[in-house]
DRENKOLSE-632621 format. One record per residue: residue number from 1; residue in one letter; chain; x, y, z of N, C-alpha, C in turn. Coordinates in Angstrom, 2 decimals. Atoms other than C-alpha are relative to their C-alpha. Example, Ala and Ser with C-alpha at 12.3 -4.5 7.8 and 13.67 -1.06 7.14 Angstrom:
// residues 2
<node k="1" r="A" c="A" n_u="0.89" n_v="-1.19" n_w="0.00" ca_u="12.30" ca_v="-4.50" ca_w="7.80" c_u="0.90" c_v="1.20" c_w="0.00"/>
<node k="2" r="S" c="A" n_u="-0.82" n_v="-1.19" n_w="-0.06" ca_u="13.67" ca_v="-1.06" ca_w="7.14" c_u="-0.77" c_v="1.09" c_w="0.73"/>
//
This chain:
// residues 90
<node k="1" r="M" c="A" n_u="0.81" n_v="-1.08" n_w="-0.03" ca_u="0.03" ca_v="-0.02" ca_w="0.03" c_u="0.88" c_v="1.25" c_w="-0.06"/>
<node k="2" r="Q" c="A" n_u="-0.79" n_v="-1.22" n_w="-0.13" ca_u="2.79" ca_v="2.45" ca_w="0.85" c_u="0.78" c_v="0.12" c_w="-1.26"/>
<node k="3" r="K" c="A" n_u="-0.76" n_v="-0.13" n_w="1.18" ca_u="4.72" ca_v="1.67" ca_w="-2.42" c_u="-0.90" c_v="0.65" c_w="-0.99"/>
<node k="4" r="R" c="A" n_u="0.96" n_v="-0.48" n_w="0.91" ca_u="1.54" ca_v="2.35" ca_w="-4.28" c_u="-0.27" c_v="1.46" c_w="0.05"/>
<node k="5" r="F" c="A" n_u="0.10" n_v="-1.39" n_w="-0.35" ca_u="1.09" ca_v="5.67" ca_w="-2.51" c_u="1.06" c_v="0.82" c_w="-0.64"/>
<node k="6" r="F" c="A" n_u="-1.18" n_v="-0.64" n_w="0.55" ca_u="4.63" ca_v="6.68" ca_w="-3.62" c_u="-0.04" c_v="0.14" c_w="-1.56"/>
<node k="7" r="S" c="A" n_u="0.05" n_v="0.03" n_w="1.42" ca_u="3.96" ca_v="5.76" ca_w="-7.28" c_u="-1.12" c_v="1.09" c_w="-0.26"/>
<node k="8" r="I" c="A" n_u="1.15" n_v="-1.02" n_w="0.29" ca_u="0.64" ca_v="7.92" ca_w="-7.19" c_u="0.61" c_v="1.41" c_w="0.24"/>
<node k="9" r="L" c="A" n_u="-0.59" n_v="-1.37" n_w="-0.27" ca_u="2.64" ca_v="10.83" ca_w="-5.57" c_u="0.97" c_v="0.36" c_w="-1.05"/>
<node k="10" r="S" c="A" n_u="-0.87" n_v="-0.38" n_w="1.26" ca_u="5.24" ca_v="10.54" ca_w="-8.42" c_u="-0.90" c_v="0.41" c_w="-1.17"/>
<node k="11" r="V" c="A" n_u="0.83" n_v="-0.26" n_w="1.18" ca_u="2.58" ca_v="10.71" ca_w="-11.05" c_u="-0.54" c_v="1.44" c_w="0.26"/>
<node k="12" r="F" c="A" n_u="0.44" n_v="-1.46" n_w="-0.39" ca_u="1.17" ca_v="13.89" ca_w="-9.16" c_u="1.15" c_v="1.03" c_w="-0.36"/>
<node k="13" r="F" c="A" n_u="-1.08" n_v="-0.95" n_w="0.31" ca_u="4.58" ca_v="15.49" ca_w="-9.28" c_u="0.42" c_v="0.13" c_w="-1.35"/>
<node k="14" r="F" c="A" n_u="-0.19" n_v="-0.10" n_w="1.47" ca_u="5.05" ca_v="14.71" ca_w="-12.91" c_u="-1.10" c_v="0.83" c_w="-0.64"/>
<node k="15" r="I" c="A" n_u="1.16" n_v="-0.83" n_w="0.45" ca_u="1.67" ca_v="16.31" ca_w="-13.62" c_u="0.22" c_v="1.45" c_w="0.31"/>
<node k="16" r="M" c="A" n_u="-0.26" n_v="-1.18" n_w="-0.50" ca_u="2.67" ca_v="19.27" ca_w="-11.58" c_u="1.23" c_v="0.67" c_w="-0.79"/>
<node k="17" r="T" c="A" n_u="-1.13" n_v="-0.53" n_w="0.83" ca_u="5.95" ca_v="19.66" ca_w="-13.52" c_u="-0.34" c_v="0.35" c_w="-1.22"/>
<node k="18" r="I" c="A" n_u="0.53" n_v="-0.25" n_w="1.35" ca_u="4.17" ca_v="19.60" ca_w="-16.86" c_u="-0.69" c_v="1.24" c_w="0.18"/>
<node k="19" r="L" c="A" n_u="0.84" n_v="-1.06" n_w="-0.04" ca_u="1.64" ca_v="22.03" ca_w="-15.68" c_u="0.73" c_v="1.45" c_w="0.38"/>
<node k="20" r="L" c="A" n_u="-0.73" n_v="-1.17" n_w="-0.17" ca_u="4.26" ca_v="24.51" ca_w="-14.35" c_u="0.83" c_v="0.34" c_w="-1.23"/>
<node k="21" r="I" c="A" n_u="-0.60" n_v="-0.29" n_w="1.20" ca_u="6.13" ca_v="24.21" ca_w="-17.62" c_u="-0.71" c_v="0.81" c_w="-0.98"/>
<node k="22" r="L" c="A" n_u="1.02" n_v="-0.52" n_w="0.88" ca_u="3.08" ca_v="25.14" ca_w="-19.51" c_u="-0.54" c_v="1.30" c_w="0.32"/>
<node k="23" r="Y" c="A" n_u="0.58" n_v="-1.01" n_w="-0.47" ca_u="2.19" ca_v="27.95" ca_w="-17.37" c_u="0.55" c_v="1.31" c_w="-0.61"/>
<node k="24" r="I" c="A" n_u="-0.43" n_v="-1.24" n_w="0.63" ca_u="2.18" ca_v="31.36" ca_w="-18.98" c_u="-0.66" c_v="1.25" c_w="0.74"/>
<node k="25" r="P" c="A" n_u="0.69" n_v="-1.09" n_w="-0.84" ca_u="1.67" ca_v="34.51" ca_w="-16.79" c_u="-0.65" c_v="1.08" c_w="-0.80"/>
<node k="26" r="N" c="A" n_u="0.66" n_v="-1.11" n_w="0.56" ca_u="-0.72" ca_v="37.20" ca_w="-17.54" c_u="0.86" c_v="1.34" c_w="0.18"/>
<node k="27" r="Q" c="A" n_u="-0.64" n_v="-1.13" n_w="-0.17" ca_u="0.04" ca_v="40.89" ca_w="-17.45" c_u="-0.30" c_v="0.75" c_w="1.49"/>
<node k="28" r="R" c="A" n_u="0.23" n_v="-0.58" n_w="-1.24" ca_u="-0.91" ca_v="41.38" ca_w="-13.87" c_u="1.34" c_v="0.00" c_w="0.82"/>
<node k="29" r="E" c="A" n_u="-1.34" n_v="-0.23" n_w="-0.67" ca_u="1.96" ca_v="42.50" ca_w="-11.51" c_u="0.24" c_v="-1.23" c_w="0.96"/>
<node k="30" r="W" c="A" n_u="-0.21" n_v="1.06" n_w="-1.11" ca_u="1.54" ca_v="39.77" ca_w="-8.73" c_u="0.31" c_v="-1.23" c_w="-0.70"/>
<node k="31" r="E" c="A" n_u="-0.39" n_v="1.37" n_w="0.77" ca_u="1.62" ca_v="36.91" ca_w="-11.31" c_u="1.36" c_v="0.21" c_w="-0.64"/>
<node k="32" r="N" c="A" n_u="-1.26" n_v="-0.04" n_w="0.42" ca_u="4.77" ca_v="38.29" ca_w="-12.81" c_u="1.16" c_v="-0.19" c_w="1.01"/>
<node k="33" r="A" c="A" n_u="-0.86" n_v="0.20" n_w="-1.19" ca_u="6.38" ca_v="38.39" ca_w="-9.41" c_u="0.04" c_v="-1.46" c_w="0.35"/>
<node k="34" r="L" c="A" n_u="0.12" n_v="1.43" n_w="-0.25" ca_u="5.19" ca_v="34.80" ca_w="-8.82" c_u="0.71" c_v="-0.64" c_w="-0.95"/>
<node k="35" r="F" c="A" n_u="-0.61" n_v="0.83" n_w="1.10" ca_u="6.52" ca_v="33.65" ca_w="-12.20" c_u="1.62" c_v="0.02" c_w="0.22"/>
<node k="36" r="E" c="A" n_u="-1.43" n_v="-0.04" n_w="-0.45" ca_u="10.11" ca_v="34.64" ca_w="-10.94" c_u="0.35" c_v="-1.32" c_w="0.73"/>
<node k="37" r="Y" c="A" n_u="-0.27" n_v="1.18" n_w="-0.90" ca_u="9.78" ca_v="31.81" ca_w="-8.46" c_u="-0.36" c_v="-1.25" c_w="-0.58"/>
<node k="38" r="I" c="A" n_u="0.47" n_v="1.03" n_w="0.58" ca_u="7.92" ca_v="29.48" ca_w="-10.47" c_u="0.91" c_v="-0.62" c_w="-1.01"/>
<node k="39" r="L" c="A" n_u="-0.92" n_v="0.65" n_w="0.91" ca_u="10.84" ca_v="28.92" ca_w="-12.77" c_u="0.93" c_v="-1.14" c_w="0.43"/>
<node k="40" r="E" c="A" n_u="-0.71" n_v="1.00" n_w="-0.69" ca_u="12.56" ca_v="26.77" ca_w="-10.17" c_u="-0.83" c_v="-1.27" c_w="0.48"/>
<node k="41" r="F" c="A" n_u="1.00" n_v="1.21" n_w="-0.55" ca_u="9.48" ca_v="24.62" ca_w="-9.07" c_u="0.09" c_v="-1.19" c_w="-0.86"/>
<node k="42" r="P" c="A" n_u="-0.11" n_v="1.35" n_w="0.67" ca_u="9.69" ca_v="22.22" ca_w="-11.95" c_u="1.13" c_v="-0.92" c_w="0.34"/>
<node k="43" r="F" c="A" n_u="-1.22" n_v="0.82" n_w="-0.58" ca_u="13.12" ca_v="21.18" ca_w="-10.80" c_u="-0.32" c_v="-0.67" c_w="1.25"/>
<node k="44" r="I" c="A" n_u="0.16" n_v="0.52" n_w="-1.41" ca_u="11.93" ca_v="20.75" ca_w="-7.25" c_u="-0.97" c_v="-1.23" c_w="-0.25"/>
<node k="45" r="F" c="A" n_u="1.12" n_v="1.10" n_w="0.07" ca_u="8.73" ca_v="18.68" ca_w="-8.30" c_u="0.64" c_v="-1.20" c_w="-0.84"/>
<node k="46" r="G" c="A" n_u="-0.57" n_v="1.12" n_w="0.73" ca_u="10.77" ca_v="16.61" ca_w="-10.86" c_u="0.96" c_v="-0.83" c_w="1.01"/>
<node k="47" r="G" c="A" n_u="-0.78" n_v="0.61" n_w="-0.94" ca_u="13.35" ca_v="15.89" ca_w="-8.08" c_u="-0.78" c_v="-0.85" c_w="1.05"/>
<node k="48" r="L" c="A" n_u="0.87" n_v="0.67" n_w="-0.92" ca_u="10.59" ca_v="14.85" ca_w="-5.61" c_u="-0.77" c_v="-1.07" c_w="-0.71"/>
<node k="49" r="G" c="A" n_u="0.64" n_v="0.99" n_w="0.88" ca_u="8.86" ca_v="12.87" ca_w="-8.44" c_u="0.89" c_v="-1.22" c_w="-0.22"/>
<node k="50" r="I" c="A" n_u="-0.87" n_v="1.07" n_w="0.24" ca_u="12.05" ca_v="10.86" ca_w="-9.13" c_u="0.21" c_v="-0.79" c_w="1.44"/>
<node k="51" r="V" c="A" n_u="-0.11" n_v="0.68" n_w="-1.28" ca_u="12.54" ca_v="10.13" ca_w="-5.31" c_u="-1.17" c_v="-0.75" c_w="0.34"/>
<node k="52" r="S" c="A" n_u="1.19" n_v="0.69" n_w="-0.38" ca_u="9.04" ca_v="9.08" ca_w="-4.92" c_u="-0.19" c_v="-1.21" c_w="-0.94"/>
<node k="53" r="A" c="A" n_u="0.02" n_v="1.07" n_w="1.01" ca_u="9.26" ca_v="6.96" ca_w="-7.98" c_u="0.85" c_v="-1.10" c_w="0.38"/>
<node k="54" r="L" c="A" n_u="-0.96" n_v="0.97" n_w="-0.48" ca_u="12.27" ca_v="5.18" ca_w="-6.51" c_u="-0.45" c_v="-0.73" c_w="1.17"/>
<node k="55" r="L" c="A" n_u="0.64" n_v="0.70" n_w="-1.10" ca_u="10.21" ca_v="4.38" ca_w="-3.43" c_u="-1.12" c_v="-0.70" c_w="-0.42"/>
<node k="56" r="G" c="A" n_u="1.30" n_v="0.37" n_w="0.54" ca_u="7.26" ca_v="3.39" ca_w="-5.48" c_u="-0.03" c_v="-1.58" c_w="-0.31"/>
<node k="57" r="V" c="A" n_u="0.28" n_v="1.48" n_w="0.43" ca_u="6.04" ca_v="0.03" ca_w="-6.99" c_u="1.16" c_v="-0.29" c_w="-1.05"/>
<node k="58" r="K" c="A" n_u="-1.11" n_v="0.30" n_w="0.92" ca_u="8.93" ca_v="-1.82" ca_w="-8.73" c_u="-0.71" c_v="-0.54" c_w="-1.34"/>
<node k="59" r="G" c="A" n_u="0.36" n_v="0.50" n_w="1.34" ca_u="8.86" ca_v="-3.05" ca_w="-12.28" c_u="-0.03" c_v="1.11" c_w="-1.11"/>
<node k="60" r="S" c="A" n_u="-0.02" n_v="-0.87" n_w="1.07" ca_u="7.93" ca_v="-1.25" ca_w="-15.50" c_u="-0.65" c_v="1.38" c_w="0.38"/>
<node k="61" r="T" c="A" n_u="0.61" n_v="-1.09" n_w="-0.38" ca_u="5.91" ca_v="1.32" ca_w="-13.60" c_u="1.12" c_v="0.94" c_w="0.54"/>
<node k="62" r="K" c="A" n_u="-0.96" n_v="-0.93" n_w="-0.50" ca_u="8.93" ca_v="2.72" ca_w="-11.73" c_u="0.94" c_v="0.47" c_w="-1.14"/>
<node k="63" r="I" c="A" n_u="-0.92" n_v="-0.47" n_w="1.19" ca_u="11.13" ca_v="2.59" ca_w="-14.94" c_u="-0.61" c_v="1.08" c_w="-0.75"/>
<node k="64" r="T" c="A" n_u="0.75" n_v="-0.97" n_w="0.76" ca_u="8.37" ca_v="4.51" ca_w="-16.85" c_u="0.05" c_v="1.40" c_w="0.68"/>
<node k="65" r="L" c="A" n_u="0.08" n_v="-1.34" n_w="-0.67" ca_u="8.02" ca_v="7.23" ca_w="-14.23" c_u="1.28" c_v="0.59" c_w="0.11"/>
<node k="66" r="I" c="A" n_u="-1.27" n_v="-0.56" n_w="-0.09" ca_u="11.64" ca_v="7.72" ca_w="-13.82" c_u="0.58" c_v="0.60" c_w="-1.27"/>
<node k="67" r="L" c="A" n_u="-0.45" n_v="-0.48" n_w="1.37" ca_u="12.35" ca_v="8.00" ca_w="-17.51" c_u="-0.83" c_v="1.17" c_w="-0.49"/>
<node k="68" r="L" c="A" n_u="0.92" n_v="-1.19" n_w="0.41" ca_u="9.28" ca_v="10.39" ca_w="-18.06" c_u="0.48" c_v="1.10" c_w="0.70"/>
<node k="69" r="I" c="A" n_u="-0.41" n_v="-1.20" n_w="-0.82" ca_u="10.38" ca_v="12.71" ca_w="-15.27" c_u="1.33" c_v="0.43" c_w="-0.44"/>
<node k="70" r="S" c="A" n_u="-1.25" n_v="-0.30" n_w="0.38" ca_u="13.94" ca_v="12.50" ca_w="-16.41" c_u="0.01" c_v="0.81" c_w="-1.32"/>
<node k="71" r="I" c="A" n_u="-0.05" n_v="-0.58" n_w="1.43" ca_u="13.16" ca_v="13.37" ca_w="-20.01" c_u="-0.56" c_v="1.31" c_w="0.18"/>
<node k="72" r="V" c="A" n_u="0.43" n_v="-1.31" n_w="-0.08" ca_u="11.01" ca_v="16.32" ca_w="-18.95" c_u="0.92" c_v="0.97" c_w="0.75"/>
<node k="73" r="M" c="A" n_u="-0.98" n_v="-0.76" n_w="-0.62" ca_u="13.65" ca_v="17.54" ca_w="-16.63" c_u="1.15" c_v="0.48" c_w="-0.81"/>
<node k="74" r="V" c="A" n_u="-1.04" n_v="-0.33" n_w="0.99" ca_u="16.27" ca_v="17.40" ca_w="-19.32" c_u="-0.38" c_v="1.06" c_w="-0.88"/>
<node k="75" r="W" c="A" n_u="0.57" n_v="-0.90" n_w="1.07" ca_u="14.01" ca_v="19.27" ca_w="-21.73" c_u="-0.22" c_v="1.41" c_w="0.75"/>
<node k="76" r="Y" c="A" n_u="0.27" n_v="-1.20" n_w="-0.64" ca_u="13.10" ca_v="21.84" ca_w="-19.09" c_u="1.39" c_v="0.73" c_w="0.14"/>
<node k="77" r="L" c="A" n_u="-1.29" n_v="-0.58" n_w="-0.27" ca_u="16.76" ca_v="22.38" ca_w="-18.13" c_u="0.53" c_v="0.74" c_w="-1.22"/>
<node k="78" r="F" c="A" n_u="-0.45" n_v="-0.58" n_w="1.28" ca_u="17.59" ca_v="22.96" ca_w="-21.77" c_u="-0.84" c_v="1.49" c_w="-0.34"/>
<node k="79" r="V" c="A" n_u="0.76" n_v="-1.14" n_w="0.36" ca_u="14.64" ca_v="25.58" ca_w="-22.17" c_u="0.39" c_v="1.09" c_w="1.11"/>
<node k="80" r="Y" c="A" n_u="-0.56" n_v="-1.07" n_w="-1.08" ca_u="15.74" ca_v="27.20" ca_w="-18.72" c_u="1.26" c_v="0.66" c_w="-0.24"/>
<node k="81" r="L" c="A" n_u="-1.25" n_v="-0.45" n_w="0.37" ca_u="19.31" ca_v="27.61" ca_w="-19.72" c_u="-0.01" c_v="0.92" c_w="-1.11"/>
<node k="82" r="M" c="A" n_u="0.20" n_v="-0.83" n_w="1.15" ca_u="18.26" ca_v="28.92" ca_w="-23.11" c_u="-0.70" c_v="1.24" c_w="0.33"/>
<node k="83" r="G" c="A" n_u="0.86" n_v="-1.34" n_w="-0.37" ca_u="15.88" ca_v="31.43" ca_w="-21.54" c_u="0.76" c_v="0.86" c_w="0.86"/>
<node k="84" r="T" c="A" n_u="-0.65" n_v="-0.93" n_w="-1.15" ca_u="18.09" ca_v="32.67" ca_w="-18.61" c_u="1.37" c_v="0.59" c_w="-0.66"/>
<node k="85" r="V" c="A" n_u="-1.36" n_v="-0.32" n_w="0.53" ca_u="21.60" ca_v="32.61" ca_w="-20.46" c_u="-0.03" c_v="0.32" c_w="-1.51"/>
<node k="86" r="G" c="A" n_u="0.01" n_v="-0.10" n_w="1.45" ca_u="20.95" ca_v="32.32" ca_w="-24.12" c_u="-0.61" c_v="1.35" c_w="-0.51"/>
<node k="87" r="F" c="A" n_u="0.77" n_v="-1.15" n_w="0.52" ca_u="18.59" ca_v="35.43" ca_w="-24.53" c_u="0.61" c_v="1.45" c_w="0.60"/>
<node k="88" r="Q" c="A" n_u="-0.56" n_v="-1.29" n_w="-0.54" ca_u="20.94" ca_v="38.09" ca_w="-22.87" c_u="0.54" c_v="0.75" c_w="-1.07"/>
<node k="89" r="E" c="A" n_u="-0.64" n_v="-0.81" n_w="1.00" ca_u="22.00" ca_v="41.00" ca_w="-24.69" c_u="1.43" c_v="-0.01" c_w="0.02"/>
<node k="90" r="P" c="A" n_u="-1.48" n_v="-0.08" n_w="-0.01" ca_u="25.58" ca_v="41.12" ca_w="-25.83" c_u="0.61" c_v="1.25" c_w="0.47"/>
//
């Protein structure tokens, strides 16, 4: 039962990671201030998702969750670095 809980928790963190990556702020001031902190949350949720997947159900479920979260984390790292370092004015 406890391993199943960790697998469900890992799926939750995976969904939260995807939703935060797709989040686009509006023009309101408080949302723009919140957006500065939201940039790091997919890394946190991805890390927690991988840890909870490692503690979850063994087998193909564990491997699939770890691979999905890892792929999303690598993709987001690429986008994050391109956005923070790559678009700076020379």
